[in-house]
C-alpha positions in Angstrom: 104.3 223.0 142.2 105.4 225.0 145.3 107.3 221.9 146.2 109.2 221.5 142.9 109.8 225.5 143.4 111.9 224.3 146.9 113.2 222.0 144.9 114.7 224.3 142.4 115.6 226.9 144.6 117.7 224.5 147.0 120.0 222.8 143.6 120.3 226.6 142.9 121.7 227.6 146.0 124.2 224.3 145.9 125.3 225.0 142.3 126.4 228.7 143.3 127.7 227.3 146.4 129.6 225.1 144.4 130.4 227.9 141.6 132.2 230.1 144.0 134.3 227.2 145.9 135.9 226.1 142.4 136.2 229.3 140.8 139.0 228.1 138.4 141.2 231.2 138.4 141.2 230.8 142.6 141.7 227.7 142.4 144.9 228.1 140.1 146.2 230.3 143.0 145.5 227.6 144.9 147.3 224.8 143.0 150.2 227.4 141.8 154.4 227.0 142.6 154.8 229.2 145.6 157.1 232.1 144.4 160.1 232.3 147.2 161.2 236.0 148.0 164.9 235.7 148.3 166.8 237.8 151.2 167.5 241.5 150.6 170.2 242.7 152.8 169.8 240.0 155.5 165.8 240.4 155.9 163.5 237.9 154.8 159.4 238.7 154.2 156.3 236.5 155.2 153.2 237.0 154.3 149.7 236.4 156.5 145.8 237.3 156.4 144.0 237.6 159.9 141.3 239.8 159.5 142.1 243.6 159.3 145.2 244.6 158.6 145.1 247.6 160.7 145.4 245.3 164.1 147.6 242.6 162.5 150.1 245.0 161.2 150.6 246.6 164.9 151.0 242.4 166.1 154.1 241.7 164.0 155.6 244.7 164.6 155.3 244.5 168.4 157.5 241.0 167.9 161.3 241.7 168.5 162.9 240.3 165.1 160.5 242.3 163.0 162.1 245.5 161.2 158.3 246.2 159.4 155.2 244.8 158.7 153.3 246.3 155.7 149.3 246.6 155.0 147.8 245.2 151.7 146.2 242.2 149.8 146.9 238.7 148.8 145.9 235.1 147.9 143.5 236.5 145.0 143.4 236.5 141.5 142.6 239.9 140.6 145.3 242.4 139.6 145.9 245.6 141.1 143.4 245.0 144.2 142.2 248.3 145.7 140.6 248.7 149.0 137.0 249.4 147.5 137.6 246.1 145.2 138.6 243.7 148.3 136.0 244.9 150.4 133.5 243.1 147.7 134.6 239.7 148.2 135.0 239.2 145.1 138.7 239.6 143.9 139.7 236.6 146.0 142.1 238.5 148.0 142.0 238.5 151.9 143.5 241.6 153.7 146.9 240.7 154.5 150.3 242.1 155.7 154.0 241.4 154.6 156.2 241.0 157.5 159.8 242.1 156.6 162.3 240.1 159.2 165.2 239.1 160.8 165.8 235.2 160.7 168.6 235.0 163.0 166.2 236.9 165.3 162.6 235.3 164.7 162.0 232.2 162.9 159.3 232.0 160.5 157.8 228.8 162.9 157.7 231.8 165.5 155.8 234.2 163.8 153.3 231.2 162.8 152.9 231.0 166.4 152.4 234.5 166.4 149.9 234.3 163.7 147.6 231.5 165.4 148.2 233.3 168.8 146.9 236.4 167.7 143.5 235.3 166.6 140.4 233.6 166.8 141.9 230.6 164.9 138.1 228.6 164.9 136.5 231.9 163.4 135.5 231.7 159.0 135.7 234.4 156.7 136.5 237.1 159.0 138.1 238.1 162.7 136.0 239.7 165.4 133.3 241.8 164.0 134.8 241.7 160.2 133.3 239.1 158.3 133.8 238.5 154.7 136.2 236.5 152.5 138.4 239.6 152.3 138.6 239.1 155.9 139.8 235.6 156.1 142.6 233.6 157.4 145.2 232.4 155.2 149.0 231.5 156.2 151.1 231.4 152.6 153.9 229.5 152.1 157.2 229.8 150.0 158.5 226.6 150.2 157.7 222.9 151.5 159.6 223.5 154.5 157.1 226.4 155.3 154.6 224.3 154.6 155.1 221.5 156.7 155.9 224.1 159.6 152.2 225.5 159.1 150.3 222.6 158.5 151.7 220.7 161.5 151.2 223.3 163.8 147.8 223.8 162.6 147.1 219.9 163.1 148.4 220.6 166.6 146.4 223.1 166.9 143.7 221.4 166.2 144.2 218.2 168.0 144.5 221.1 171.3 141.5 222.7 170.7 139.2 219.7 169.3 137.9 222.0 166.8 138.6 223.1 163.1 141.2 225.4 162.5 139.9 228.3 159.8 142.8 229.1 158.2 143.8 228.4 154.5 147.2 227.7 153.4 148.2 229.0 150.0 151.2 229.1 148.0 152.8 232.7 148.0 152.2 234.5 144.8 151.9 238.1 145.1 151.2 240.8 147.7 149.9 243.8 146.8 150.8 246.8 148.9 147.9 248.7 150.3 146.7 252.7 149.7 148.9 254.7 151.6 146.6 255.7 154.7 146.3 252.4 155.8 150.3 252.2 156.3 151.0 251.8 160.3 147.4 252.7 161.0 147.0 251.8 164.3 149.6 254.3 165.1 148.6 256.9 163.2 144.8 256.8 164.4 145.0 256.2 168.3 141.7 257.6 168.8 139.6 256.0 165.7 136.9 254.2 167.2 138.0 250.8 165.4 141.2 251.3 166.8 140.2 252.0 170.2 137.5 249.4 170.5 139.0 246.3 168.3 142.7 247.3 167.1 143.8 247.7 170.7 142.2 244.9 172.7 143.0 242.8 170.0 146.9 243.6 170.2 147.0 244.1 174.0 145.8 240.3 174.7 148.2 239.3 172.1 151.0 241.3 174.5 149.7 239.6 177.5 149.9 235.8 176.0 153.6 236.2 174.6 155.3 239.2 176.5 158.8 237.1 175.9 158.4 237.4 172.0 158.3 241.8 172.5 160.5 244.1 171.7 161.8 246.3 174.9 159.7 249.0 174.0 156.6 247.1 173.8 157.1 246.1 177.3 154.5 247.7 179.1 
């Protein structure tokens, strides 16, 4: 009887796991055609998820050619996600950033380098102390050219590290802007414990690694 219960428990666990992985709503997001965001006043937009958006926002805003970085949610199937809903891990969304940049100054390819170079690329479902699907790594593409750039860089990094790269590659669908208090959080809350102990060290590590990509006022 105990053996039968064990078998049933294992079967149920695998059944639940498979159900989660093949959620039809999430699969529809993954299989969708990418949405192209047109240039606005000569500026392009790119979308990345790489752990807590407080730090990711600050990292990209330190890069020459990036005009603004906006915190939000992307990659899921839930309409009008909120911070509270996202934190349940049930929306399909990850904390993400919208990067508004000048393609004449910084290329999408370089932004992908910034993305991979500012995180632990092998950590699954999170970055640093933040764990859960809402913190997973995703790179969003808007066309075949961007998808090829991402896949080539991901493959090269996997070969260099001899490891599996955790970042998922999704067609961009929609970006939901996060609540106002999340915007520019690192800059506005320098004494916050998480910012001091997690975000700023991660930002400084990136700056030390890529000094040639920084804006002049970030070179210190």
